[in-house]
C-alpha positions in Angstrom: 81.0 111.7 82.6 83.3 111.3 85.6 86.5 111.5 83.6 88.6 110.9 86.7 87.0 107.6 87.4 89.5 105.3 85.7 92.4 106.9 87.4 91.0 107.4 90.9 92.2 104.3 92.8 95.7 104.4 91.3 96.2 108.0 92.1 94.8 107.6 95.6 97.1 104.7 96.3 100.2 106.3 94.8 99.7 109.5 96.8 99.3 107.6 100.1 101.7 104.7 100.0 104.8 106.8 100.6 104.3 110.3 101.9 107.7 111.4 100.8 107.3 110.2 97.2 104.2 112.3 96.7 106.5 115.3 96.6 108.5 113.9 93.7 105.7 114.3 91.2 103.8 117.5 90.4 100.1 116.9 90.9 99.3 117.9 87.3 101.6 115.2 86.0 100.0 112.3 88.0 98.1 111.0 85.0 101.1 111.1 82.8 103.3 109.3 85.3 100.7 106.6 85.7 100.7 106.1 82.0 104.5 106.0 81.8 104.7 103.5 84.6 102.2 101.3 82.8 104.2 101.5 79.6 107.5 100.6 81.3 106.0 97.7 83.3 105.1 95.9 80.1 108.8 95.6 79.3 109.7 93.9 82.6 110.1 90.2 82.1 107.3 88.5 83.9 109.5 85.8 85.6 107.8 84.9 88.9 111.0 83.2 90.1 113.9 85.2 91.5 117.5 84.6 90.9 117.7 81.9 93.5 115.1 79.9 91.6 112.7 80.3 94.6 109.4 82.0 94.5 108.3 84.5 97.3 105.1 86.3 97.9 105.0 89.7 99.3 102.8 89.4 102.4 103.1 92.9 103.9 104.9 96.2 103.7 105.1 99.1 106.2 106.4 102.6 105.9 107.7 104.6 108.9 108.3 108.3 109.2 111.6 108.4 111.0 111.4 112.1 111.8 108.3 111.6 113.8 109.0 108.0 114.7 105.6 106.9 113.6 104.1 104.3 111.2 102.4 106.2 108.4 101.4 103.4 106.0 101.1 99.6 105.8 99.7 96.9 103.6 98.8 93.3 104.2 98.2 90.8 101.3 96.6 87.4 101.1 97.0 85.0 98.3 95.2 82.1 96.6 97.0 79.4 94.5 98.7 81.9 92.2 101.0 83.1 95.0 103.2 85.5 93.2 104.4 89.1 93.4 106.9 90.8 91.2 109.0 93.9 92.1 108.9 96.6 89.4 112.4 98.0 89.1 111.1 100.6 86.6 108.7 101.9 89.2 111.5 102.9 91.6 111.0 106.4 90.5 107.3 106.4 91.3 105.5 106.3 94.7 105.2 102.6 94.7 107.4 99.6 94.0 105.0 96.7 94.1 102.2 98.1 92.0 98.9 96.6 93.2 97.0 97.3 90.0 94.1 98.5 92.1 92.0 99.4 89.1 91.4 96.2 87.2 89.2 97.8 84.6 91.5 98.3 81.5 92.7 101.7 80.6 95.6 102.8 78.5 96.9 104.9 81.3 97.2 101.9 83.6 99.1 99.4 81.6 98.0 95.8 81.1 95.9 94.8 84.1 95.7 91.2 82.8 99.3 90.8 84.2 99.3 92.5 87.6 102.5 92.8 89.6 100.8 91.3 92.6 98.2 88.5 92.2 96.6 89.0 95.6 93.2 87.5 96.6 92.8 90.0 99.5 94.5 93.4 100.1 94.3 95.5 103.3 95.6 99.0 103.6 96.2 101.3 106.6 97.4 104.9 106.4 97.3 108.3 108.1 94.0 110.2 107.8 95.0 113.6 106.3 92.2 115.3 108.2 92.8 113.9 111.7 96.5 112.8 111.2 95.6 109.6 113.0 96.6 106.1 111.8 93.5 104.3 110.5 92.3 101.5 108.4 91.8 102.8 104.9 90.8 100.1 102.3 90.3 96.4 101.7 90.0 94.8 98.3 89.1 91.3 97.2 89.9 89.7 93.8 89.2 86.6 91.8 91.1 85.2 88.9 90.4 82.9 86.0 92.5 79.9 85.1 94.9 82.1 83.1 95.5 84.4 86.1 93.4 87.2 84.6 91.5 89.4 87.0 87.9 88.3 86.6 86.3 90.3 89.4 87.4 92.8 92.0 85.6 94.4 95.0 87.0 97.5 96.8 85.7 98.7 100.1 86.9 101.7 102.1 87.1 102.4 105.9 83.6 103.8 106.1 81.9 100.8 104.5 83.1 97.5 105.9 80.6 95.4 104.0 79.4 98.0 101.4 81.4 97.9 98.2 82.6 101.3 97.0 83.7 99.9 93.6 83.2 96.6 91.9 84.6 95.3 88.6 84.0 92.2 86.4 86.1 91.3 83.3 85.6 88.8 80.6 88.4 87.3 78.5 89.1 85.2 75.5 92.1 83.3 76.9 94.4 86.2 77.8 92.7 88.9 75.7 90.1 91.0 77.5 86.8 91.3 75.6 84.7 93.3 78.0 84.8 95.0 81.4 82.1 96.4 83.7 82.7 98.8 86.6 80.3 100.1 89.2 80.7 102.8 91.9 78.3 102.9 94.9 77.0 105.6 97.2 75.2 104.4 100.4 74.9 101.0 98.9 73.3 102.2 95.6 75.0 102.2 92.3 76.2 105.8 91.6 78.0 105.2 88.2 78.1 102.3 85.9 80.6 101.8 83.0 81.2 99.1 80.5 84.2 98.8 78.1 84.7 96.7 74.9 87.8 95.8 73.1 88.8 95.2 69.4 91.9 93.3 68.3 93.7 93.0 65.0 96.3 90.3 64.6 96.3 89.8 68.3 97.0 93.5 69.1 94.5 95.7 70.9 93.5 98.4 68.4 90.4 100.0 70.0 88.6 100.2 73.3 85.3 102.0 73.9 83.8 103.0 77.2 80.1 103.5 77.8 78.4 105.1 80.8 74.9 104.2 82.0 72.8 107.3 82.5 69.1 108.1 82.3 68.2 104.5 81.6 70.5 104.3 78.5 74.1 103.5 77.6 76.1 106.3 76.2 79.5 106.2 74.4 81.7 108.5 76.5 85.2 107.7 75.3 87.2 105.6 72.8 90.9 105.0 72.4 92.8 103.8 69.3 96.1 102.0 69.3 98.8 101.6 66.6 101.8 99.3 66.4 105.0 99.0 64.4 106.0 95.8 62.6 107.6 94.6 65.8 104.3 94.9 67.7 105.6 97.8 69.8 102.8 100.2 70.8 103.8 103.4 69.0 100.7 105.6 69.1 97.7 106.1 71.3 94.8 108.4 70.5 92.2 108.9 73.2 88.8 110.7 72.6 86.2 111.9 75.0 84.2 115.0 75.9 84.4 115.5 79.7 82.3 118.7 79.6 79.3 117.2 77.8 76.7 116.1 80.4 74.1 115.6 77.7 76.0 112.8 75.9 75.0 114.4 72.6 78.2 116.2 71.5 80.9 114.6 69.5 84.0 113.1 71.1 87.1 115.2 71.0 90.7 113.9 71.0 92.0 114.7 74.5 95.3 112.8 74.6 97.8 111.7 72.0 100.9 109.6 72.8 103.9 108.7 70.6 106.3 106.0 71.8 109.8 105.2 70.4 111.8 102.0 71.2 115.3 100.6 70.7 116.1 97.2 69.1 115.3 95.4 72.3 111.8 96.9 72.5 112.7 99.1 75.4 110.9 102.5 75.6 113.3 105.3 74.7 111.1 108.3 74.3 107.5 109.1 75.1 105.8 112.3 73.7 102.4 113.4 74.9 100.0 116.0 73.6 96.9 117.2 75.4 93.8 119.1 74.3 93.8 122.7 75.4 90.2 123.5 74.5 91.0 124.3 70.9 93.9 122.0 69.7 96.2 119.2 70.7 99.3 120.9 72.1 102.6 119.6 73.4 102.5 118.6 77.0 105.2 116.3 78.4 108.1 114.3 76.9 110.2 111.6 78.6 113.5 110.0 77.6 114.9 106.8 79.0 118.3 105.2 79.0 119.4 101.7 79.9 122.5 99.9 81.2 123.8 96.9 79.3 120.9 94.5 78.5 118.8 95.3 81.5 115.1 95.8 80.7 114.5 98.4 83.3 115.7 102.0 82.7 118.6 103.4 84.6 118.1 107.0 83.6 115.0 109.1 83.0 114.5 112.8 82.1 111.2 114.5 81.9 110.3 117.9 80.3 107.0 119.8 80.3 106.2 122.2 77.5 105.9 125.8 78.6 103.1 127.1 76.3 103.7 130.7 77.2 107.4 130.9 76.6 107.4 128.2 73.9 110.1 125.9 75.2 110.5 122.5 77.0 111.0 123.1 80.7 113.1 120.5 82.6 111.2 118.8 85.4 112.9 115.7 86.7 116.2 113.8 86.2 116.6 110.3 87.7 119.5 108.0 87.7 119.9 104.5 89.1 123.0 102.6 90.3 123.1 98.9 89.5 124.7 96.5 92.0 126.8 93.4 91.3 123.6 91.3 91.0 122.2 93.5 88.3 119.7 95.1 90.6 119.2 98.8 91.2 120.3 99.7 94.7 120.5 103.5 94.6 118.1 106.0 93.0 119.0 109.7 92.7 116.3 112.2 91.7 117.1 115.8 90.8 114.7 118.6 90.3 115.3 121.6 88.0 115.9 125.0 89.7 114.6 127.4 87.1 116.1 130.4 89.0 119.6 128.9 89.2 119.1 127.2 85.8 120.5 123.9 87.0 119.6 120.5 88.3 119.6 120.3 92.1 119.4 117.2 94.5 115.9 116.3 95.6 115.6 112.7 96.8 117.8 109.7 97.3 116.4 106.1 97.7 118.5 103.2 98.8 117.2 99.6 98.2 118.5 96.7 100.2 117.8 93.1 99.1 117.3 89.8 101.0 119.2 86.6 100.4 117.1 85.7 97.4 117.3 89.2 95.8 113.9 90.5 96.7 113.8 94.0 98.2 114.1 93.9 102.0 113.8 97.6 102.6 113.6 101.0 100.9 115.4 103.9 102.6 114.2 107.3 101.4 116.2 110.5 102.0 115.1 114.1 101.3 117.5 116.8 100.5 117.3 119.6 103.1 118.8 122.4 100.8 122.3 121.7 102.2 122.8 117.9 102.2 121.0 114.6 102.6 120.4 113.6 106.3 122.5 110.9 107.9 119.5 108.8 108.5 116.6 108.2 106.1 113.4 110.3 106.4 111.3 107.3 105.6 111.8 103.6 105.8 109.7 101.0 104.0 110.1 97.3 105.0 108.9 94.4 103.0 107.8 91.0 104.4 107.6 87.7 102.5 106.5 84.1 102.7 107.9 81.4 100.5 105.3 79.9 98.1 106.5 76.5 99.1 105.1 77.1 102.6 101.5 75.7 102.2 100.7 76.3 105.9 101.0 80.0 105.8 98.3 81.5 107.9 98.0 84.4 105.5 97.3 82.2 102.4 93.8 81.6 101.4 93.3 77.9 100.7 94.1 77.1 97.1 91.3 74.7 96.9 88.8 77.4 97.8 90.1 80.1 95.5 87.9 79.2 92.6 84.6 79.1 94.4 81.7 80.1 92.2 78.1 81.1 92.9 75.1 80.1 90.7 72.6 81.0 89.7 73.5 84.7 90.1 71.1 86.6 89.9 69.1 84.2 92.1 65.5 83.7 92.9 65.0 80.9 95.5 68.4 79.5 96.3 72.1 79.6 95.4 74.8 77.0 95.2 78.5 77.6 96.1 80.5 75.3 94.0 84.2 74.5 94.4 84.4 74.5 98.2 87.2 72.3 99.5 86.0 69.0 101.0 88.6 69.5 103.7 86.0 71.8 105.2 83.2 69.5 106.5 81.2 72.7 107.3 81.4 76.4 106.5 80.0 79.5 108.0 78.0 81.7 105.6 76.8 85.3 106.2 74.9 87.7 104.0 75.0 91.5 104.3 73.0 94.1 102.4 74.7 97.1 100.9 74.1 99.1 104.1 76.2 96.5 106.0 73.2 94.9 107.8 73.6 91.2 108.4 70.8 89.0 107.0 71.8 85.8 108.9 74.9 83.8 109.6 74.7 80.0 109.8 76.9 76.9 109.6 76.2 74.7 106.6 77.5 71.3 105.7 79.7 70.9 102.6 78.6 68.1 100.2 80.8 67.1 97.3 82.3 70.5 97.2 79.0 72.3 97.1 77.0 74.4 99.6 73.4 75.3 99.1 71.8 78.4 100.7 68.1 79.6 100.4 67.7 83.2 99.5 63.9 83.4 98.8 63.4 85.4 102.0 65.6 88.2 100.8 64.2 91.3 99.2 65.5 92.0 95.7 68.9 93.7 95.7 72.7 93.2 95.9 74.2 91.4 98.9 77.7 90.6 100.1 78.2 86.9 100.9 81.1 85.9 103.2 82.4 82.3 103.5 84.5 81.2 106.4 85.8 77.8 107.6 85.2 76.4 111.1 88.2 78.3 112.5 87.0 81.6 111.2 89.4 81.9 108.3 88.0 83.8 105.3 87.6 81.5 102.3 85.8 83.8 99.9 83.6 86.9 99.5 81.1 87.1 96.7 78.5 89.6 95.5 75.0 88.0 95.1 72.1 89.5 93.2 68.6 88.6 94.4 65.9 89.1 91.8 
């Protein structure tokens, strides 16, 4: 089993989005920090309106390395009718501030993907190639939602495969409770790994999820996770079982991770304690403690310790504190690392957040301690760009009327129908590509009562990418179509 699968996208993105932030977190703690971030995000009030009562959508962000005077990372987002993005004040300590929830398949280490921080319909990412150090296009991603704003499908493509999906996901829900999820990875247009996940609830709380992998023509149970809650419905224990070394799918699952969570009376996470399997037993691994200011739901202090199994003590790792401005928003984040030789906390990074007139982050200034002091100018600057939701003519917004386009039948035999196309488009352009990126025709078709019909009987069986554009060339939708 590819145990790293469910963490891959999040770890890739978090390591790339801010180069300086990658230094803040030891690589071996990446999984733990992803889990902690997911836990904390659940406690952020999901109010899509800011303090001014207006709603903004994050449309782009860019990060510049000021020491080399070069752009090192940027993101562009497009939206459908949901048009919301929420800044995560807890995540200020992590390498991202608008978590894009790039892995929509549920996993206990990623928080609750049914409420992503950014409800984008299309996501584009550019970054520096670590091999050539050149600034290149890195990833694009397309997402559909159901009427409850749950992520129903997601397609991720990387720079070397403009039309060939690298990963696809589909999720099914009962209102807001996910019931099943399917994930596929591709190599050269062919499915490389296939997973499915099922979920069990008790009194509305998720109590178990199970992941299966398709191999050798059969589905095999490869992991299961159990969840326990207190009487206030706070998640207090997580037990995750798998056997990553078993390639035969015949050995029993072994508990690999165990988490214990503790809360205050306001359901804010105070302490998180993790054990990991060391090949023989579950042993202490990492513990985190959090503190809060007044009634704010985001933490303003965080300490992390990792267990030293040789010397049998908890070794300090990270100490973070936040300053809160007059509007109740964190504007300064200090991170200290522990110097084991000097046996003391030492300055490491300083982040300063500036806000716009409606209290959304305008910029993030990142300073790195140079063993003497922090520099006078930031090492890295991230700038955020917004559009008001009330602006219906935004060129970056996908038409709300076209966001719920569906394709049926799918799988198809002779023809397909695209339903839900806006009648504002008298005609649309449709193109089909196979998984190697070869185009199988592009034509202009009339829209009739919101429907578009397309013959597919000439296609050989397989999976195809369908793109739908209006007469001006604006992208309306992308869909995966299966021809039987």
